[in-house]
N, C-alpha and C positions, 0 to 999 in steps of 0.2 A: 559572365562571371557574377557570382553572388557572394556577399559576405553578410553575416547575420549579427545583429546587435540585440542583446537581451537586456532590458532595463530592470534591474533587480536591486536597486539601492535603497528602496523605501523602508521605513521603520514599521509601518502598519500600526500606527498608534491606536486606531479604533478597535484593534483586536484586544487591546489592553493585556498585553503579554510581554514577558521578558524575552521571548523568542522572536527573532526577526520574521517578518511575514512570510517570505518565500520558503522558509524551512518548516512551516506548519504542514501537517501531514494529511493526506487523503489516501485511505487504504495503505497506510504505513509507508507511503512514498511522499517526500516533500513536494510542495506545490511546484517548485522550480524543476524538479525531476520530471514531472509530467510534461512541462514545456519542452525540456531538452529532448525527451524521448520522441516527441512529435517532430522536432527539428532534425533529429537523426535521419528522418526520411525525406528531408529536403536537401537537394544538391547545393551545398555551400562550401566554399573554400575554407572558411574560418567562422567560428562562432565566438563572439566577444561578449562577455557578461560584465555589465557595469554594476559593481557592488559598492555599497556604502555602509549602511547601518550594520553593525556586527560583521564587519568585513572578514575578520579572521575565521569566524564560524562558517560563513558562506564559502569562502575560499577553500577551507578544509573539506567541506562537502564536495566542492567542484573538482577535487583532485581525481575523482573517479571518472571524470568526463574530459574529452579532448577539446577543451575550450581555453580561451585566453581571458584573463580577468583584468579589469581596469578599475581603479578606485575613484569614486566620486566622494571626496571628503565632506563637502557640504551638499545637502540635498536641496537644490534650488530650482527644481522643476525638470520636466522631461527634456526640454531644449538644452538646459545646462548639462544634463546627463550625456546627451549625444556629443556635446562639445568635448567631453573628456577623451573621446577617441580620435580627435582631429589629428594629433601627432601620429598616432598608430596607423591611420589611414591616409597619411600625407600624400603618398604617391599612388594611391589606389584610383583606378578609373573603371568603375563598374557599378552594379546595383547593390544597394544596401537594404536588406530586409530588417525592419525594426519591429520588435514584439515585446510586450510587457511580460515580466517574469512571474506575474501573479494571475495568469489566465490559463489554468490547467486543463480546460476542456477544448482548447484549440486543436484542430485536427491537421495532420500533415497534408491531407488532400486539399484543405482550404488554403493553406500557405502556398502549396505548389500552384494552385489555380491563380492566386494573386500574382505570384512571380511571373507566370506565363502571360497573364493579362497585361501586366506592366511591360514586359519585354516585347510581346507581339504587337502592342500598340505604340511602341517607341515613345513611352511617356517619361517625363522628367520626375513626376511624383504621382503616386497612386496610393490608395488606402482602402481598407475595408470599411463599409458603412452598413447600417441596418436600420430598419424602421421599427420604432417602438410606440406602442399605444400610450405608454406613460414614460416619457423620456427624461424625467427629472434627474439631474445630476450628470447628464451626458452632454458633450459638446455637440452643437447643432451644425449641420451642413448648410451654409448660406449659398444660395444659387440666384442667378439672374439669367432668365431665358434658358434655363437648363445648364448653364455653365457655372462651375464651382468658383466662387469668389473667395471664400474663407471658411474657417471653422471657428465658431465662437464657443468658448467654455460657458457652461451653464450659469455660473455666477456673474458672468459679464454680459449675458444676453438681455436684450430689451424684452418687454412683455410680449411683443409681437413675435420676436425670434424664439421665445420659449414655446410657442405653439407649433413650431416645426417638429416633425416626428422622425425625420431622417437624421441619424446621429453618427458620430465618429466612433468606430469600434476599436481604435487604438493600435492598429497594425498597419505598417507603412512599407512602401517600396520607394526608394530615392535613387536617382542617379547621382552618385556622390560628387563627381567633378562639377556638377551643376549646382547642387543644393548646398554644398559646404560654404559657399559665399554667404548664403542667407543666414547661416548659424551665427555669424559674427554680428548680424544686424538685429538679432532678437533682443527685445526689451522686456522689462518686468513691470510695466505700468498697467497693472490689472488688479483684480480683487484679492488675489493670493500673493501678489508680489513675487511671482515666479516666472522663469523663462519657459514659455510654453512651446513645445515642439509644433503644436497645431498652428502657431503664428507663421510658420513657414509657408502655409498654404496661401495666405494673403500676399506674402512677399513673392512667391512664385507666380501668382496671378499678375502682380504688378510688373513683373519682368517678362511676361508673355510666355512663360514656360507651360508645357503641356501637362495638365492635371486631369485625373479622372478617379472615380470611386468604383469599387467592385462590391455590389450589394450582397450581403450575407443573408442566406435564407434562415439560418438558425442563430439568433443573436446570443443564445446561451453559450456558444463556443467562445465568445470573447468576454464572458463574465469574469470580472476581476474580483479577487477576494480582498475585501476591505474591512470586514467585520465578521463577527462570529455567525451572524445570520447568513452572510455570503458563503462562509465555509460550510455551513450545514447544507445549504442549497446545492453547492458543488458536489458534496458527498452524495446527496440524493440523486442528482442528475446523472452523475457518473455511474452510480449503482443501477439506476433504471436502464441505462444503455447496456450495462453488463448483463443484466437479467434478460433483457430483450434478446440479445444475441444468443444466450444460452437456450432460451425457449425456442428460438428459431431453429436451433440445432438439435432439438429433440429432448431437452431436459424439462421435466415437470417441476415447476416452482409453485407450490400450493398457495403461498401468501407472499407476493412480492413486497408488500408493505412492511413485513417484519424480517425480510431476508436480505442480507448484505453479502455480496460475493465479489471479490477482487477480479479485475480484468485479467490478472495473471493466472487465474484458475482455468483448468482444462477438465471439463466434466463430460463423460460419455453419455450417449443417448439412452433413454429409458431409465435414467436415474431420477429419483424423486427427492426433492429438497423440501422438507417439512418446515413449518413456521419457526421463527426465532432461531434461525441458523446464520452463523457468521463465519465466512471463509476468507482468510487474508493471506496475501503473498502467493507464491507459486505452489498450487495444490493440484494434483492430478487425481481424479476420481474415475474409476472404471465404469463401464455401462452396467445398467441394471441394479445399481445400488440404491439404498435408502439412507438419507442423512437427515437427522433431526427427529423430533423437534428439540429445541433448546440445546443446540450443539454448536461448538466453536472449533475451528480447525485453523491453526497457524502454520503456514508453510515455511520452508519447503517440506512438503508431505505428499505421500502417495497412498491411495486406498484402492485396492483391487476390485475387480468387477464382482457384482452380486454380493456386496458386503452391506452390513447394516451397522449404523452408528446412531445410538439413541441417547439423547440427553447427556452428552459427554464432551470432554475436551481433549483434543489431540494437538501436539506441538512437535514439529520437526521430526517426524517419525514416518514409518511406512507400514502399511497393512497389506497382506496378500489377499487373494480372492476368497470370497465366502467367509470373511471375518465377521464376527458378531460381537459388537462392542456396546457395553452399557446395559442399563442406564447408570449414570453417575460414575463412569470410569474416567480415569485420568492417564492418558498416554503421553509421557514426557519426552523431552529431547533425546534423540539418539536411539530410540527403540525401533527394532526391526521385527515385525510380527508377520509370520508366514501364513499359508493358506489354512482355512477352516479352523481358526483359533477362536476360542471364546474367552472374552474378558468381560466379566460381569459387574454387578453392582458394587460400588465403593472399592474397586481395585485400582491401585496405582502401579504403573509400570514405568521405570526410568532407565534409560541407557541399557536396555536388555534385548536379547535376541530370543524369540520364541519360534521354534520350528513348527512344522505342520501338526495339526490336530492336538495342540496343547489346550488346556483349559484352566482358567482361574475364575471361578464363577462368582465369588463374593468375598469382600472384606479382607483383602490381602495387599501386601506391598512386595513388589519384585524390583530390586534395584541392582544394577551392575551384575546381571546374571545371564547365563546361557542355558536355555531349556531346550533339550533335544526332542525329537518327535514323540508325541503322545504323552507328555508329562501332564499330570493332574495336580493342581495346587488346591489343597483343602481350604475351607473357610477359615479366615483369621491367620493364615500363614504370613510370617514376616521374614524377609531376607534382611538380616542385620548387617548391612554392608559398610557402615560408617563408624570410624573411630573419632569421636568428638575431641579427644585429647590432642591428636596429631592433625586432624583434618583429612586423613587418608581414607580412600574408599577401596574396598577389596571385592574380589569377584567370586561368585558362586557358580558352579556348573552342576546341572541336574541332568543326568543322562536319560536315554530313551525309556519311555514307559514307566518311569519312577513316579511316585506319588507322595504327597505330604498330607498328614492328618490335620484335623482342625486344631487351630491355635498352636501350631508348631513354630519354632524359631530356628532359622539356619544362620549360624554365626559365621560370616565370611572371614577369611577365605576357606572354602570347603567344596568338596565334590561328592555328589550323591550318585552311587553306582546305578547301572542299568537295572530296571525292573525292581528296584528297592522301594521299601515303604518306610515312611517316618510315622511313628505312632502319634496319635493325637496328644497334644500338650507337651511334646518333647522340645527340649532346647538342645540342639545338636551342634557340637563344637569340633567334632572330628570327622574325617572322611568316612563315608559309609560304603562298604563293598557292594558289588552287584548282588542281586537276588537276596537281599537281606532285609529283615525288619529291624529298624533302629528304634530303641526305646530309651529315652533320656529324660526321665522324670522321677520324682520321689516315689518310693514304694507305697502303695496304698495300704493303710492300716485301719483296722476296725477296733474301736475301744468302746467299752460298756458306757452307755449313757443313762445311768440310773438316777432317779430323783429320790433323795433321802427325805422321808417325811419328818417334819419338825414336830416335837412334842408340844 
């Protein structure tokens, strides 16, 4: 049996933020979300999250997860945090996995390895450790003849102990029925006047309990986010892992240093990602496409195979195969663009459906509209869909093979008939029948422009 305890009560004062630490985001997911997603792949009867600072905000976020929350009203250290679950685990007799809520890079595979190591070796206490060339700030593993005696926090180490390079990684497995006795014996006589969970190691040694560490090959997995530099590093490391996996699966990434792609993205082989591209949330891109340079895509979004998106922004929309987007196009929320559609320079599309073979090559706005097959939108066309007095938005339908002339305005709600044409410069306020040329502009007049000579 395993129950999991996530320590997420800290303020994160070094971030200098009004937002609690575990709700800061990496690729639009809170730090705590990354931890919980890894834990979802660990066989655990229950996940208990100890919350403290901004409890209401953290608890509200956690409503989307199958977890139990416990409040730590005062943040008096990691040992004090674990004490808050004593009543909840009063009758429990099994393994407790403890992890920090600010370690977003931890992998489920590593956690499962620790649990297996702990249970296979019938240990009372085990924890992840790693070796660091520069271990400043980390608790050191104190050994004698290879046996673990204690973990000393950095601020409490002697000069000799600070030379130790094996450090505590902050992830533990305890046998609860054995270790809960030691929680009551924790003191706060240390540099930070806190109740350290790590002091349980010395107590367990004194009681003759079985203790062991599981060495972690990649210490970045347990990197905690304590300041903005840590946050930046975690972004970078997570992104590098994402890009590596994509490249291993046949995606060309021209410049990884300027490319950021969420792990939620699914990109087909032979797609090329050009520099300064940012892809966030769930985005599916078909094979053989070219994305970028200078392009951002916010999911959920889908881009069909053999499509091109150049120097543009796409948000919560879908593109069919062989779409040609940009440069400087803006595809906004709720747009559904089918195959072989051209959306060109300085064209904005919002909450609209464009059927196959449509084109809007430049300088146009298409909002709350349905364009059927083969519609051509002339330069400077505006679908005037918004009534600023009421806040209402109205719909325009443009039927198959119709076209609009340059600088025309379609005032919604309106329907343009099949194969109709809108003359350049027209302001159309009424439905247009099929196979019709609609002209809605002042009549052109010519007046004499004579210059009268002055005497």
